[in-house]
C-alpha positions in Angstrom: 0.0 0.0 0.0 1.5 3.3 -1.1 1.0 6.4 1.1 1.0 9.8 -0.6 1.0 13.3 0.8 0.2 16.6 -0.8 1.4 20.0 0.2 0.5 23.5 -0.9 3.2 25.1 -2.9 2.8 28.8 -2.3 4.5 31.2 -4.7 6.4 33.8 -2.5 8.8 36.7 -3.1 12.5 36.5 -3.5 12.9 38.2 -0.1 10.9 35.5 1.6 13.1 32.7 0.0 16.2 34.6 1.1 15.0 34.4 4.7 13.7 30.8 4.5 17.1 29.7 3.2 19.0 31.2 6.1 19.8 34.5 4.4 21.5 32.8 1.5 23.4 35.0 -1.0 21.1 36.2 -3.8 23.4 34.6 -6.5 22.8 31.2 -5.0 19.1 31.6 -5.0 19.2 32.8 -8.6 21.2 29.7 -9.6 18.8 27.3 -7.7 15.8 28.9 -9.4 17.3 29.2 -12.9 18.6 25.6 -13.0 15.5 24.1 -11.3 17.7 22.7 -8.6 15.0 22.8 -5.9 11.5 21.4 -6.3 8.9 24.0 -5.1 11.2 27.0 -5.3 8.4 29.2 -6.7 9.3 32.9 -6.8 6.8 35.6 -7.6 8.0 39.0 -8.9 11.6 39.8 -9.8 14.6 37.7 -8.8 16.2 40.5 -6.8 16.2 41.6 -3.2 13.6 44.3 -2.7 15.7 46.1 -0.2 18.8 45.4 2.0 18.3 42.6 4.5 18.3 44.2 7.9 19.2 40.9 9.6 22.2 40.5 7.4 23.3 44.1 8.1 22.9 43.6 11.9 24.8 40.3 11.8 27.8 42.0 10.2 28.0 44.7 12.9 31.0 44.5 15.2 30.4 44.5 18.9 31.3 47.5 21.0 32.6 47.3 24.6 30.7 49.1 27.3 32.4 52.1 28.7 32.6 51.4 32.4 34.9 54.3 33.3 32.0 56.1 35.1 31.5 53.3 37.7 
């Protein structure tokens, strides 16, 4: 007896796929989409980032030490 499942494949934006794939570089997502390397990688709209990824920017920030000279 064979069991089957069905899922809904939603078409989402490039930005959403960028976040879903762990903030993957845009060129990698382009390659996956253009070469059909991933089943269900359905992108609506343009294959570009709409705006800069804030999470990526914050992740690249260096940490700053607290100034404890006033204590």
